N, CA, C and O of each residue as an XYZ file, in Angstrom:
1032
protein
N     118.074     55.176    120.633
C     116.744     55.745    120.328
C     116.732     56.046    119.543
O     117.284     56.782    118.725
N     115.167     54.723    119.925
C     114.075     55.979    118.275
C     113.651     57.152    118.513
O     114.183     57.332    119.609
N     113.085     58.086    118.296
C     111.917     59.363    118.409
C     110.975     58.460    118.080
O     110.942     57.440    117.392
N     110.115     59.163    118.822
C     108.324     59.060    118.524
C     107.932     59.464    117.370
O     108.705     60.310    116.922
N     106.706     59.129    116.413
C     106.067     59.559    115.683
C     105.650     61.198    116.121
O     105.158     61.705    115.112
N     105.667     62.035    117.072
C     105.535     63.294    117.147
C     107.150     64.417    116.880
O     107.501     65.403    116.233
N     107.671     63.476    117.828
C     109.321     64.107    117.595
C     109.360     63.982    115.858
O     109.460     64.751    114.902
N     109.243     62.777    116.058
C     109.969     62.850    113.820
C     109.066     63.326    112.981
O     109.355     63.273    111.786
N     107.691     63.937    113.400
C     106.992     64.869    112.787
C     106.832     66.900    112.889
O     106.186     67.828    112.403
N     107.971     66.606    113.914
C     108.627     68.055    114.042
C     109.940     68.037    113.066
O     110.186     68.434    111.927
N     110.436     67.572    113.794
C     112.462     67.197    112.548
C     111.839     67.302    111.358
O     112.064     68.375    110.797
N     110.962     66.377    110.640
C     110.637     66.981    109.191
C     110.221     68.566    109.126
O     110.624     69.421    108.338
N     109.194     68.696    110.311
C     108.444     70.141    110.134
C     109.507     71.353    109.622
O     109.473     72.245    108.775
N     110.363     70.917    110.518
C     111.562     71.739    111.085
C     112.865     72.007    109.537
O     113.513     73.017    109.261
N     112.821     70.599    108.803
C     113.478     70.678    108.320
C     113.006     71.153    106.649
O     113.771     71.574    105.781
N     111.411     70.918    106.530
C     110.712     71.371    105.013
C     110.443     73.094    105.297
O     110.281     73.793    104.297
N     110.402     73.744    106.668
C     110.742     75.038    107.303
C     111.827     75.717    106.676
O     111.746     76.821    106.137
N     113.040     74.871    106.789
C     113.956     75.401    106.652
C     114.671     75.079    105.030
O     115.856     75.325    104.808
N     113.726     74.492    103.970
C     114.074     74.119    102.865
C     113.668     74.856    102.111
O     114.062     74.850    100.945
N     112.565     75.887    102.662
C     111.206     76.666    102.250
C     113.174     78.204    102.158
O     113.826     78.713    101.247
N     113.214     78.236    103.663
C     113.157     79.321    103.600
C     114.698     79.655    102.287
O     114.837     80.578    101.484
N     115.686     78.341    102.613
C     116.564     78.416    100.918
C     116.126     78.863    100.380
O     116.438     80.031    100.151
N     115.080     78.266     99.781
C     113.872     77.889     98.101
C     114.221     79.294     97.827
O     114.703     79.671     96.759
N     113.831     80.421     99.318
C     113.179     81.550     99.003
C     114.021     82.336     98.966
O     113.688     83.367     98.381
N     115.525     82.304     99.544
C     116.701     83.312     99.395
C     117.139     83.347     98.454
O     117.583     84.344     97.885
N     117.102     81.998     97.992
C     117.966     81.840     96.374
C     117.056     82.271     94.975
O     117.583     82.674     93.937
N     115.024     82.034     95.251
C     114.093     83.460     94.342
C     114.608     84.515     94.821
O     114.676     85.488     94.070
N     114.918     84.583     95.661
C     115.287     86.127     96.117
C     116.988     86.652     95.947
O     117.224     87.838     96.178
N     117.763     86.024     95.670
C     119.219     86.914     94.546
C     118.810     86.552     93.216
O     119.294     87.202     92.290
N     118.174     85.823     93.019
C     118.540     85.439     91.682
C     117.690     86.762     90.744
O     117.969     87.096     89.592
N     116.359     87.490     91.825
C     116.102     88.523     91.515
C     116.688     89.406     91.372
O     117.418     89.577     90.396
N     116.541     90.178     92.259
C     117.436     90.461     92.688
C     119.228     91.038     91.519
O     119.572     92.169     91.177
N     119.952     89.603     91.241
C     120.328     89.480     90.371
C     120.139     90.585     88.480
O     120.744     91.309     87.690
N     118.906     89.945     88.748
C     118.095     90.792     87.157
C     117.607     92.109     87.515
O     117.639     92.913     86.583
N     117.097     92.608     88.791
C     116.507     93.877     89.087
C     117.589     94.702     89.204
O     117.217     95.758     88.693
N     119.142     94.878     89.728
C     119.937     95.159     90.106
C     121.659     95.305     88.769
O     122.711     94.687     88.932
N     121.383     96.176     87.743
C     122.460     95.477     86.649
C     123.195     96.601     87.358
O     123.052     97.290     88.368
N     124.510     96.383     85.811
C     126.226     97.099     86.130
C     125.574     98.670     86.215
O     125.889     99.601     86.956
N     124.306     98.563     84.916
C     124.318    100.555     85.037
C     122.954    100.654     85.347
O     122.076     99.812     85.158
N     122.872    101.745     85.831
C     121.328    102.476     86.431
C     120.779    102.469     84.856
O     120.386    101.356     84.506
N     120.719    103.122     84.222
C     120.466    102.929     82.833
C     120.067    102.020     81.687
O     119.444    102.069     80.626
N     120.828    101.061     82.536
C     120.619    100.171     81.658
C     119.107     99.529     82.048
O     118.602     99.326     83.152
N     118.453     99.227     80.304
C     117.095     98.519     79.595
C     116.845     97.172     80.032
O     117.190     96.181     79.388
N     115.871     97.131     81.806
C     115.442     95.270     82.040
C     114.092     94.896     81.588
O     113.787     93.830     81.053
N     113.256     95.963     81.881
C     112.079     95.612     81.609
C     111.317     96.069     80.268
O     111.426     97.164     79.716
N     110.649     95.157     79.935
C     109.963     95.845     78.278
C     108.781     95.710     78.858
O     108.396     94.661     79.374
N     108.099     96.826     78.804
C     106.601     97.493     78.827
C     105.852     97.873     77.786
O     106.042     98.923     77.172
N     104.785     96.883     77.475
C     104.353     97.557     76.217
C     105.223     97.787     75.209
O     104.420     97.339     74.391
N     105.902     98.005     74.714
C     106.537     97.450     74.006
C     107.873     98.152     73.922
O     108.756     98.154     73.065
N     107.660     99.042     75.672
C     109.039    100.318     75.711
C     110.107     99.644     76.869
O     109.895     99.142     77.973
N     111.097     99.828     76.242
C     112.281     99.639     77.667
C     112.343    100.601     78.777
O     112.489    101.786     78.480
N     112.234    100.191     80.274
C     112.066    101.108     81.331
C     112.810    100.495     82.416
O     112.336     99.491     82.948
N     114.189    101.091     82.907
C     115.526    101.259     83.618
C     115.024    101.146     85.034
O     113.934    101.597     85.385
N     115.804    100.570     85.772
C     115.860    100.575     87.120
C     115.360    101.498     87.746
O     114.250    101.209     88.192
N     115.881    102.994     88.086
C     114.844    103.914     88.571
C     113.856    104.241     87.991
O     113.317    105.219     88.509
N     113.335    103.827     87.074
C     111.067    103.978     86.541
C     110.680    102.662     87.219
O     109.588    102.244     87.605
N     111.906    102.140     87.247
C     111.292    100.374     88.205
C     110.533    100.966     89.388
O     109.340    100.901     89.685
N     111.781    101.682     90.097
C     111.737    102.190     91.613
C     110.737    103.351     91.681
O     109.695    103.349     92.337
N     111.173    104.280     90.960
C     109.218    104.633     91.235
C     108.259    104.157     91.330
O     107.569    104.129     92.349
N     108.040    103.730     90.389
C     106.718    102.874     90.380
C     106.800    102.101     91.297
O     106.581    102.807     92.281
N     106.920    101.407     91.529
C     106.769    100.408     93.096
C     106.742    101.817     93.878
O     105.520    101.961     93.877
N     107.223    102.939     94.535
C     107.613    103.695     95.319
C     106.436    103.968     95.600
O     106.004    103.956     96.752
N     105.199    104.487     93.735
C     104.508    105.393     93.892
C     103.593    104.375     94.475
O     102.710    104.950     95.111
N     103.481    103.220     94.497
C     102.035    102.189     94.585
C     102.841    102.125     96.596
O     102.733    102.431     97.783
N     103.023    101.965     96.335
C     103.368    102.188     97.814
C     103.149    103.087     98.692
O     102.659    102.790     99.781
N     103.530    104.546     98.310
C     102.597    105.810     98.739
C     101.870    105.805     98.816
O     101.443    106.446     99.777
N     100.533    104.868     97.638
C      98.698    105.347     96.940
C      98.105    105.073     98.415
O      97.112    105.765     98.639
N      98.470    104.260     99.426
C      96.843    105.252    100.452
C      97.626    106.238    101.143
O      97.037    106.625    102.153
N      98.449    106.638    101.010
C      98.370    108.366    102.065
C      98.319    109.361    100.873
O      97.936    110.481    101.214
N      98.525    109.262     99.957
C      97.875    109.891     98.825
C      96.735    109.727     98.654
O      96.229    110.777     98.259
N      95.562    108.403     98.807
C      94.438    108.889     98.672
C      93.815    108.948    100.522
O      92.614    108.748    100.705
N      94.663    109.205    101.649
C      94.269    109.579    102.558
C      94.241    111.500    102.563
O      93.287    112.263    102.714
N      95.696    111.781    102.334
C      95.837    113.087    102.240
C      95.014    114.138    101.084
O      94.594    115.279    101.281
N      94.971    113.518    100.145
C      94.897    114.786     99.018
C      93.433    114.365     98.776
O      92.898    115.255     98.115
N      92.418    113.185     99.095
C      91.182    113.521     98.863
C      89.996    113.847    100.494
O      90.397    114.557    101.415
N      88.726    113.233    100.512
C      87.665    113.493    101.701
C      87.905    111.985    102.362
O      86.732    111.692    102.595
N      88.446    111.195    102.672
C      88.406    110.575    103.028
C      88.312    110.706    104.508
O      87.363    110.454    105.251
N      89.971    111.333    104.877
C      90.576    111.834    105.863
C      88.345    112.272    106.964
O      87.541    111.555    107.559
N      88.383    113.262    106.719
C      86.820    114.112    107.184
C      85.676    112.727    107.138
O      84.893    112.645    108.085
N      85.607    111.682    106.046
C      84.234    110.608    106.137
C      84.772    109.716    107.623
O      84.247    109.538    108.722
N      86.192    109.252    106.949
C      86.242    107.788    107.775
C      86.192    108.990    109.588
O      85.182    108.814    110.269
N      86.793    109.583    109.900
C      86.725    110.443    111.394
C      85.424    110.317    111.547
O      84.869    109.386    112.130
N      84.876    111.294    111.006
C      83.351    111.568    111.656
C      82.164    110.189    111.714
O      81.178    110.020    112.431
N      82.663    109.495    110.817
C      82.208    107.371    110.881
C      83.006    106.752    112.490
O      82.509    105.756    113.015
N      83.917    107.263    112.979
C      84.554    106.780    114.421
C      83.947    107.983    115.252
O      83.539    107.566    116.336
N      83.748    109.428    115.076
C      82.720    109.816    116.059
C      81.520    109.253    116.574
O      81.038    108.988    117.675
N      80.992    109.103    114.482
C      79.661    108.627    115.262
C      79.492    107.037    116.291
O      79.018    106.568    117.325
N      79.977    106.851    115.542
C      80.218    105.413    117.047
C      81.011    105.706    118.177
O      81.345    104.890    119.036
N      81.240    106.669    118.147
C      81.708    106.660    119.531
C      80.792    107.022    120.837
O      80.608    106.560    121.964
N      80.286    108.201    119.977
C      78.540    108.962    120.438
C      77.832    107.974    121.123
O      77.496    107.850    122.301
N      77.659    107.189    119.955
C      76.407    105.718    120.227
C      76.921    105.068    121.007
O      76.130    104.208    121.395
N      78.329    104.964    121.713
C      78.695    104.800    122.549
C      78.878    102.809    122.295
O      78.757    102.070    123.272
N      79.095    102.379    121.225
C      79.153    100.887    120.448
C      81.268    100.963    120.034
O      81.966    101.817    119.488
N      81.524     99.820    120.552
C      82.965     99.154    121.178
C      82.937     99.457    119.192
O      83.132    100.557    118.676
N      82.640     98.124    118.407
C      83.079     97.596    117.448
C      81.695     97.385    116.696
O      81.526     96.166    116.670
N      80.650     98.009    116.084
C      80.106     97.676    115.583
C      79.591     99.274    115.363
O      79.253     99.902    116.367
N      79.526    100.036    113.795
C      80.199     99.194    112.821
C      82.004     98.523    113.108
O      82.981     99.251    113.285
N      82.012     97.989    113.099
C      83.099     97.121    112.780
C      84.322     98.029    111.437
O      84.134     98.082    110.221
N      85.468     98.606    112.205
C      86.333     99.484    111.346
C      86.804     99.185    109.919
O      87.296    100.015    109.155
N      86.488     97.288    109.543
C      86.353     96.921    108.295
C      85.168     97.873    107.032
O      85.302     98.276    105.876
N      84.234     97.892    107.890
C      82.816     98.748    107.433
C      83.265     99.622    107.073
O      83.418     99.955    105.898
N      83.866    100.711    108.953
C      83.450    101.722    108.454
C      85.152    102.326    107.185
O      85.108    103.447    106.678
N      85.817    101.824    107.041
C      86.924    101.514    105.969
C      85.388    102.131    104.844
O      84.905    103.244    104.636
N      85.037    100.653    104.331
C      84.966    100.463    103.375
C      83.669    102.006    103.093
O      83.747    102.906    102.256
N      82.851    101.824    103.910
C      82.253    102.509    103.805
C      82.600    103.954    102.981
O      82.125    104.282    101.894
N      83.621    104.769    103.857
C      84.385    105.893    103.389
C      85.331    105.788    102.428
O      86.095    106.679    102.058
N      85.283    105.068    102.174
C      85.907    104.191    100.803
C      85.558    105.037     99.557
O      86.080    105.778     98.723
N      83.833    104.249    100.075
C      82.861    104.376     99.078
C      82.654    105.655     98.692
O      83.033    106.160     97.635
N      81.882    106.311     99.800
C      81.455    107.780     99.767
C      82.795    108.534     99.361
O      82.605    109.656     98.892
N      83.970    108.163     99.447
C      84.792    109.348     98.435
C      85.522    109.214     97.183
O      86.137    110.151     96.674
N      85.429    107.683     96.539
C      84.971    107.502     94.623
C      83.869    107.851     94.754
O      83.858    108.519     93.720
N      82.657    108.015     95.239
C      81.261    109.041     94.549
C      81.859    110.477     94.492
O      81.931    111.153     93.466
N      82.310    110.884     95.829
C      82.497    112.760     95.794
C      83.063    112.926     95.272
O      82.817    113.974     94.674
N      84.329    112.270     94.864
C      85.702    112.508     93.865
C      84.949    112.691     92.544
O      84.865    113.864     92.181
N      84.474    111.919     91.879
C      83.193    110.854     90.353
C      84.002    112.114     89.882
O      85.064    111.594     89.541
N      84.141    113.549     89.645
C      84.484    114.848     89.229
C      85.475    114.675     88.927
O      85.846    114.301     87.814
N      86.315    114.981     90.138
C      87.388    115.117     89.714
C      88.349    113.842     89.235
O      89.522    114.049     88.925
N      87.781    112.541     89.200
C      88.365    111.524     88.707
C      88.165    111.511     87.248
O      89.112    111.650     86.473
N      87.318    111.396     86.979
C      86.489    112.501     85.804
C      87.403    113.026     84.195
O      87.557    112.640     83.037
N      87.773    114.027     85.019
C      88.947    115.603     84.801
C      89.740    114.901     84.419
O      89.906    115.018     83.205
N      90.788    113.670     85.220
C      91.926    113.012     85.020
C      91.840    112.346     84.583
O      92.754    112.245     83.765
N      91.168    111.586     84.549
C      90.461    111.127     83.379
C      90.724    110.893     81.496
O      91.270    110.233     80.611
N      89.593    112.341     81.930
C      90.095    112.980     80.203
C      91.211    113.449     79.925
O      91.937    113.032     79.022
N      91.605    114.935     81.150
C      92.723    115.671     80.402
C      94.457    115.240     80.667
O      95.456    115.929     80.460
N      94.320    113.586     81.295
C      95.791    113.220     81.662
C      95.691    111.830     81.608
O      96.776    111.363     81.259
N      94.825    110.946     81.811
C      95.031    109.330     81.816
C      94.158    108.649     79.973
O      94.172    107.476     79.602
N      93.796    109.326     79.535
C      94.046    109.138     77.945
C      94.913    109.392     77.057
O      95.365    108.529     76.305
N      95.314    110.854     77.038
C      96.336    111.426     76.234
C      97.288    110.419     76.846
O      97.539    109.453     76.125
N      97.687    110.446     77.667
C      99.087    109.532     78.450
C      98.923    108.413     77.555
O      99.692    108.052     76.664
N      97.275    107.663     78.079
C      97.378    106.072     77.441
C      97.512    105.973     75.779
O      97.930    105.003     75.147
N      97.114    107.047     75.335
C      97.401    107.461     74.249
C      98.772    107.529     73.370
O      98.908    107.232     72.183
N     100.152    108.203     74.668
C     101.238    108.383     73.942
C     100.913    109.352     73.296
O     101.122    109.298     72.084
N     100.154    110.841     73.997
C     100.343    111.892     72.985
C     100.983    112.831     74.569
O     100.743    114.038     74.588
N     101.585    112.352     75.524
C     101.744    113.047     76.068
C     103.135    112.584     77.314
O     103.231    111.369     77.486
N     103.829    113.196     77.875
C     104.971    111.846     78.946
C     104.333    112.258     79.828
O     103.408    113.064     79.927
N     105.306    111.182     80.989
C     104.746    110.986     82.107
C     104.850    112.457     82.872
O     103.957    113.012     83.513
N     105.709    112.755     82.710
C     106.104    114.322     83.460
C     104.728    115.421     83.136
O     104.205    116.323     83.790
N     104.523    114.939     82.050
C     102.724    116.346     81.658
C     101.713    115.265     82.279
O     100.677    115.743     82.742
N     101.906    113.575     82.368
C     100.777    113.422     82.467
C     100.732    114.205     84.373
O     100.159    115.226     84.754
N     101.425    113.385     85.028
C     101.641    113.495     85.828
C     101.613    115.705     87.094
O     101.684    116.239     88.201
N     101.487    115.869     85.913
C     101.400    117.892     85.875
C      99.879    118.009     85.551
O      99.234    119.039     85.747
N      99.378    116.877     85.048
C      97.319    118.029     83.984
C      97.478    117.114     85.535
O      98.091    117.763     86.382
N      97.048    115.828     85.963
C      96.717    114.880     86.976
C      96.554    115.531     87.678
O      95.363    115.517     87.991
N      97.510    116.701     88.598
C      97.483    117.544     89.817
C      96.861    118.369     89.494
O      97.017    119.330     90.248
N      96.079    118.576     88.608
C      95.191    120.085     88.643
C      94.913    120.133     88.606
O      94.826    121.245     88.086
N      93.294    119.429     88.843
C      91.981    119.093     89.777
C      92.409    118.479     90.987
O      92.070    119.049     92.024
N      92.811    117.857     91.040
C      92.832    117.464     92.300
C      93.407    118.839     93.193
O      92.818    119.027     94.258
N      94.432    119.738     92.863
C      94.330    120.489     93.450
C      93.655    122.156     93.623
O      93.832    122.994     94.507
N      92.942    122.183     92.542
C      91.956    122.987     92.705
C      90.585    122.324     93.672
O      89.888    123.109     94.315
N      90.223    120.424     93.695
C      89.574    120.268     94.756
C      90.053    121.033     96.200
O      89.404    121.927     96.743
N      91.752    120.296     96.852
C      91.897    120.919     97.943
C      91.684    122.129     98.002
O      91.596    122.451     99.187
N      91.521    123.183     97.169
C      91.674    124.496     97.366
C      90.604    125.147     97.541
O      90.630    126.373     97.655
N      89.513    124.463     97.593
C      88.224    124.504     97.478
C      88.063    123.892     99.245
O      87.115    123.691    100.004
N      88.797    123.826     99.285
C      87.849    122.931    100.848
C      89.461    123.743    101.995
O      89.514    123.844    103.221
N      90.093    123.994    101.370
C      90.898    124.412    102.311
C      90.715    125.952    103.040
O      90.350    126.867    102.302
N      91.005    126.283    104.708
C      90.607    128.115    104.343
C      91.663    128.341    104.989
O      92.325    127.766    105.853
N      91.733    129.939    104.018
C      92.780    131.026    103.929
C      93.576    130.559    105.115
O      94.716    130.094    105.116
N      92.797    130.762    106.083
C      93.910    131.077    107.595
C      94.869    129.629    107.512
O      96.077    129.585    107.746
N      94.044    128.527    107.137
C      95.582    127.587    106.958
C      96.437    127.616    105.896
O      97.537    127.062    105.871
N      95.912    128.298    104.960
C      96.795    128.025    103.137
C      97.780    129.277    103.809
O      98.984    129.038    103.898
N      97.214    130.730    104.321
C      98.509    131.548    105.038
C      99.409    130.371    106.117
O     100.640    130.353    106.106
N      98.809    129.684    106.771
C      99.822    129.240    107.846
C     101.247    128.387    107.779
O     102.270    128.101    108.401
N     100.510    128.204    106.531
C     101.799    126.945    105.984
C     102.667    127.583    104.676
O     103.743    127.125    104.291
N     101.895    128.854    104.020
C     102.793    129.757    103.633
C     103.901    130.633    104.481
O     105.057    130.774    104.081
N     103.523    131.060    105.397
C     104.490    131.343    106.099
C     105.389    130.545    107.087
O     106.365    131.034    107.655
N     104.959    129.276    107.230
C     105.714    128.084    107.601
C     107.298    127.564    106.314
O     108.441    127.175    106.556
N     106.744    127.762    105.346
C     107.259    127.296    104.223
C     108.557    128.275    104.324
O     109.758    128.010    104.270
N     107.790    129.639    104.510
C     109.076    131.133    103.949
C     109.160    130.865    102.223
O     110.100    130.956    101.433
N     107.773    130.509    102.059
C     108.513    130.835    100.413
C     107.926    132.398     99.691
O     107.334    132.921    100.635
N     107.859    133.030     98.888
C     107.916    134.098     97.846
C     106.503    134.265     97.902
O     105.915    133.199     98.082
N     106.024    134.926     97.837
C     104.218    135.881     98.360
C     104.157    135.096     96.403
O     105.019    135.169     95.528
N     102.790    134.434     96.371
C     102.334    134.712     95.748
C     100.640    135.225     95.124
O      99.773    135.382     95.983
N     100.342    135.414     93.927
C      99.269    136.206     93.619
C      97.863    135.462     93.994
O      97.146    136.172     94.698
N      97.434    134.452     93.741
C      96.694    133.621     94.238
C      96.593    132.586     94.469
O      97.184    131.827     93.702
N      95.925    132.051     95.455
C      95.763    130.216     96.054
C      96.670    129.496     94.973
O      97.876    129.374     95.187
N      96.075    129.009     93.789
C      95.948    128.439     92.696
C      98.116    128.565     92.819
O      98.682    127.584     93.301
N      98.695    129.369     92.511
C      99.879    129.684     92.733
C     101.166    128.440     93.471
O     102.235    127.930     93.136
N      99.908    128.411     95.004
C     100.811    127.960     95.838
C     101.329    126.385     95.337
O     100.630    125.660     94.629
N     102.919    125.947     95.935
C     103.055    124.739     95.997
C     101.850    124.010     96.300
O     100.829    124.442     96.837
N     102.286    122.000     95.581
C     101.210    121.330     96.717
C     101.993    120.684     98.030
O     101.381    120.096     98.921
N     103.300    120.855     98.026
C     103.991    121.144     99.352
C     103.260    121.908    100.228
O     103.492    121.753    101.427
N     102.197    122.917     99.787
C     101.671    123.523    100.815
C     100.380    123.276    100.853
O      99.654    123.311    101.846
N     100.136    123.061     99.920
C      98.520    123.182    100.150
C      97.782    121.808    100.444
O      96.618    121.751    100.840
N      98.791    120.438    100.147
C      97.788    119.200    101.238
C      98.443    119.565    102.309
O      97.392    119.526    102.950
N      99.448    119.982    103.341
C      98.763    119.930    104.631
C      98.058    121.422    105.498
O      97.970    121.628    106.709
N      97.692    122.168    104.491
C      96.758    123.240    104.627
C      95.554    122.493    105.024
O      94.827    122.552    106.016
N      95.561    121.355    103.343
C      94.440    121.162    103.507
C      93.889    119.907    103.543
O      92.954    119.528    102.838
N      94.875    118.825    104.931
C      94.934    118.357    105.615
C      94.389    118.690    107.477
O      94.085    117.986    108.440
N      94.513    120.196    107.184
C      94.719    120.800    108.706
C      92.202    121.184    108.321
O      91.292    120.446    108.698
N      92.137    121.921    107.883
C      91.066    121.986    107.434
C      90.425    120.329    107.540
O      89.995    119.783    108.556
N      90.485    119.973    106.678
C      90.122    118.528    107.035
C      89.507    118.095    108.510
O      88.407    117.565    108.669
N      90.554    118.470    109.667
C      91.102    117.423    110.429
C      89.685    119.223    111.351
O      88.780    118.825    112.086
N      89.727    119.825    111.262
C      88.777    120.802    111.559
C      87.857    120.312    111.532
O      87.454    119.498    112.363
N      87.232    120.731    110.454
C      85.996    120.324    109.767
C      84.988    118.597    110.855
O      83.901    118.400    111.398
N      86.212    117.862    110.605
C      85.700    116.378    110.581
C      86.202    116.415    112.457
O      85.795    115.431    113.074
N      86.821    117.206    113.096
C      86.327    117.774    114.648
C      84.736    118.020    115.081
O      84.030    117.320    115.806
N      84.310    119.675    114.149
C      83.835    120.020    114.493
C      82.246    119.620    114.461
O      81.357    120.259    115.022
N      82.039    118.159    113.515
C      80.741    117.697    113.032
C      81.405    116.448    113.655
O      80.945    115.434    113.131
N      82.135    116.240    114.397
C      81.812    115.107    115.475
C      80.988    115.737    116.787
O      79.899    115.342    117.204
N      82.022    117.116    117.467
C      80.999    117.438    117.798
C      79.423    117.836    118.092
O      78.625    117.526    118.976
N      79.379    118.465    117.211
C      77.877    118.172    117.072
C      77.227    117.103    117.571
O      76.384    117.116    118.467
N      77.978    115.413    116.472
C      77.217    114.501    116.644
C      77.050    114.330    118.102
O      75.992    114.831    118.480
N      77.327    114.114    118.478
C      77.978    114.218    120.301
C      76.796    114.515    121.197
O      76.360    113.663    121.970
N      76.213    115.887    121.077
C      75.447    116.790    121.536
C      74.278    115.913    121.828
O      74.275    115.333    122.914
N      73.109    115.707    120.857
C      72.340    114.627    121.038
C      72.877    113.841    121.553
O      73.277    114.433    122.555
N      73.212    112.871    121.621
C      73.396    111.378    122.790
C      74.369    112.121    124.241
O      74.440    111.668    125.383
N      74.803    112.952    123.867
C      75.726    113.573    125.218
C      74.145    113.584    126.177
O      74.069    112.875    127.180
N      72.961    114.451    125.738
C      71.550    115.132    126.324
C      71.411    113.503    126.775
O      71.900    113.145    127.846
N      70.656    112.459    125.817
C      70.495    111.430    125.994
C      71.307    110.217    127.321
O      70.795    109.233    127.856
N      72.457    110.704    127.472
C      73.686    110.096    128.262
C      72.696    110.308    130.019
O      72.137    109.462    130.717
N      72.896    112.118    130.230
C      72.632    113.144    131.188
C      71.287    112.807    131.245
O      70.992    112.359    132.353
N      70.272    112.860    130.385
C      69.172    112.728    131.623
C      68.795    110.832    132.152
O      68.313    110.583    133.257
N      69.049    110.004    131.382
C      69.690    108.629    131.992
C      69.780    108.291    133.340
O      69.035    107.732    134.145
N      71.778    109.170    133.393
C      71.886    109.280    134.318
C      71.373    109.667    135.472
O      71.497    109.009    136.505
N      70.494    111.233    135.358
C      69.977    112.106    136.990
C      68.387    110.506    136.722
O      68.077    110.044    137.820
N      67.761    109.986    135.769
C      66.472    109.443    136.347
C      67.036    108.355    137.478
O      66.704    108.346    138.664
N      68.277    107.137    136.617
C      68.702    106.010    137.518
C      69.398    107.006    139.040
O      69.699    106.347    140.036
N      69.591    108.563    139.065
C      70.408    108.793    140.465
C      69.096    108.793    140.994
O      68.784    108.074    141.943
N      68.406    109.472    140.493
C      66.910    110.069    141.578
C      66.087    108.572    142.403
O      65.570    108.527    143.519
N      66.219    107.504    141.398
C      65.551    105.731    142.011
C      66.837    105.371    142.548
O      66.961    104.177    142.821
N      67.918    106.193    142.786
C      69.022    104.751    143.678
C      69.092    103.660    142.799
O      68.885    102.538    143.263
N      69.443    103.851    141.173
C      69.717    102.758    140.952
C      71.661    103.325    140.787
O      71.851    103.979    139.762
N      72.641    103.158    141.468
C      73.826    103.933    141.663
C      74.664    102.361    140.889
O      75.663    102.312    140.171
N      73.819    101.293    141.372
C      75.167    100.333    140.722
C      74.962     99.887    139.432
O      75.478     98.887    138.932
N      74.247    100.602    138.944
C      73.063    100.090    137.067
C      73.959    101.106    135.843
O      73.677    102.296    135.987
N      74.924    100.845    134.741
C      75.316    101.341    134.737
C      74.586    102.368    133.825
O      73.566    101.830    133.394
N      74.699    103.454    133.434
C      74.006    104.379    132.402
C      74.311    104.089    131.069
O      73.460    104.055    130.181
N      75.194    103.932    130.947
C      75.606    103.373    129.843
C      74.521    102.404    128.790
O      74.349    102.690    127.605
N      73.917    101.341    129.418
C      73.492    100.290    129.527
C      72.216    100.680    129.258
O      71.311     99.995    128.779
N      72.196    101.950    129.634
C      69.716    101.998    129.316
C      70.406    102.637    128.674
O      70.628    102.072    127.603
N      70.935    103.655    128.776
C      71.091    104.867    127.114
C      71.646    104.781    125.929
O      71.752    105.649    125.062
N      72.209    103.024    125.941
C      72.063    102.885    124.296
C      70.974    102.352    123.750
O      70.533    102.676    122.647
N      70.441    101.425    124.573
C      68.707    101.720    123.639
C      68.165    102.854    122.702
O      67.998    102.880    121.482
N      67.964    103.704    123.601
C      67.137    104.711    123.581
C      68.434    105.821    122.239
O      67.917    106.567    121.408
N      69.999    105.671    122.332
C      70.565    106.290    121.090
C      70.181    105.807    119.709
O      69.908    106.512    118.737
N      70.208    104.355    119.791
C      70.233    103.483    119.003
C      68.289    103.821    118.017
O      68.132    103.770    116.797
N      66.954    104.184    119.260
C      65.716    104.657    119.185
C      66.181    105.830    118.145
O      65.916    105.495    116.991
N      66.590    106.673    118.207
C      66.634    107.989    118.216
C      67.173    108.040    116.819
O      66.621    108.481    115.811
N      68.643    107.375    116.988
C      69.708    107.408    115.718
C      69.016    106.820    114.432
O      69.384    107.263    113.343
N      67.876    105.694    114.489
C      66.852    105.545    113.507
C      65.437    106.239    113.614
O      64.618    105.742    112.841
N      65.079    107.018    114.202
C      63.675    107.544    113.980
C      64.350    108.934    113.039
O      63.426    109.409    112.378
N      65.680    109.708    112.797
C      65.315    110.821    112.712
C      66.033    110.254    111.005
O      66.044    111.013    110.036
N      66.537    108.918    110.963
C      67.116    108.469    109.722
C      68.810    109.226    109.656
O      69.366    110.092    108.981
N      69.242    108.134    110.999
C      70.986    109.237    111.132
C      71.383    108.800    109.718
O      71.163    109.591    108.800
N      71.932    107.647    109.464
C      72.831    107.001    108.432
C      72.144    108.561    106.969
O      72.659    109.679    106.947
N      71.102    108.170    106.097
C      71.044    108.883    105.163
C      71.669    110.408    105.353
O      72.291    111.061    104.515
N      71.250    110.845    106.963
C      70.918    112.640    107.109
C      72.696    112.924    107.021
O      73.109    113.908    106.409
N      73.757    111.848    107.772
C      74.841    112.763    107.882
C      75.440    111.681    106.614
O      76.571    112.085    106.342
N      75.196    110.823    106.004
C      75.305    110.516    104.110
C      75.500    111.990    103.625
O      76.611    112.425    103.319
N      73.940    112.999    103.555
C      73.677    113.697    103.096
C      74.590    115.244    103.635
O      74.786    116.288    103.013
N      74.823    115.009    104.431
C      75.468    115.943    105.502
C      76.921    116.032    104.525
O      77.580    116.846    103.878
N      76.906    114.872    104.839
C      79.012    115.023    104.343
C      78.934    115.187    102.518
O      79.485    116.007    101.784
N      78.160    114.223    102.252
C      78.838    114.735    100.525
C      78.115    116.346     99.939
O      78.275    116.844     98.824
N      77.600    116.700    100.678
C      76.661    118.513    100.570
C      77.793    119.123    101.261
O      78.376    120.038    100.678
N      78.254    118.700    102.592
C      79.507    119.650    102.443
C      80.606    119.802    101.846
O      81.260    120.796    102.163
N      81.026    119.095    101.049
C      82.560    119.321    100.412
C      82.083    120.337     98.755
O      81.128    120.188     97.993
N      82.710    120.874     98.742
C      82.383    122.616     97.917
C      83.331    121.491     96.257
O      84.466    121.030     96.130
N      82.155    121.496     95.393
C      82.714    121.253     94.521
C      83.005    121.991     93.133
O      83.711    121.451     92.282
């Protein structure tokens, strides 16, 4: 029985997919053969004239994988993106601005706010490391100092003391002596608290508009008309008249202690 053209095309497509899978599996096997030598200390890659062993490669890829988490945990990105999400919910908009726009705004505001810290890291850590004046361990140590100072300026003492007590670590003379494993969660707690506080203040004027519109509709007997549909234009008008975006960005930037 001869196959129809559609069945023949499907069969050929399945064969091509199987062939691609076999080729990908073979390439993966070859990569693993080259990247997993018999001894972990053996040099496998030459980077800028220097040999790097397997452990260094694993550390590099692990650091790249953790970069988004480091961005969220140690910078002002968390506060900004949460406040922008609160604003969208307060306005009653479901997908405007979309998530991609909110994340992009938060990312570029983060770069703008963190520029003094990034400049210090570049001057004190990256440039000496690039010129081979310091080792990788010294680079990480010098790069963590400006970040730690930034986080401590935004962290409340109560949050820092809370995690010091939870870690059961030894008493420290000053906050600068606290380890990063304590500073980072304390910083995150303080950032979440401030973000939710700003979100609460953003909700108040828009909530008042919703209450007024709902009361007017109830008094007019328009029970079946959704109040959110009527209040949305008034909330947008209020936000535009007070220059909401400029006021919000100014508040966010000025709210960080540098």
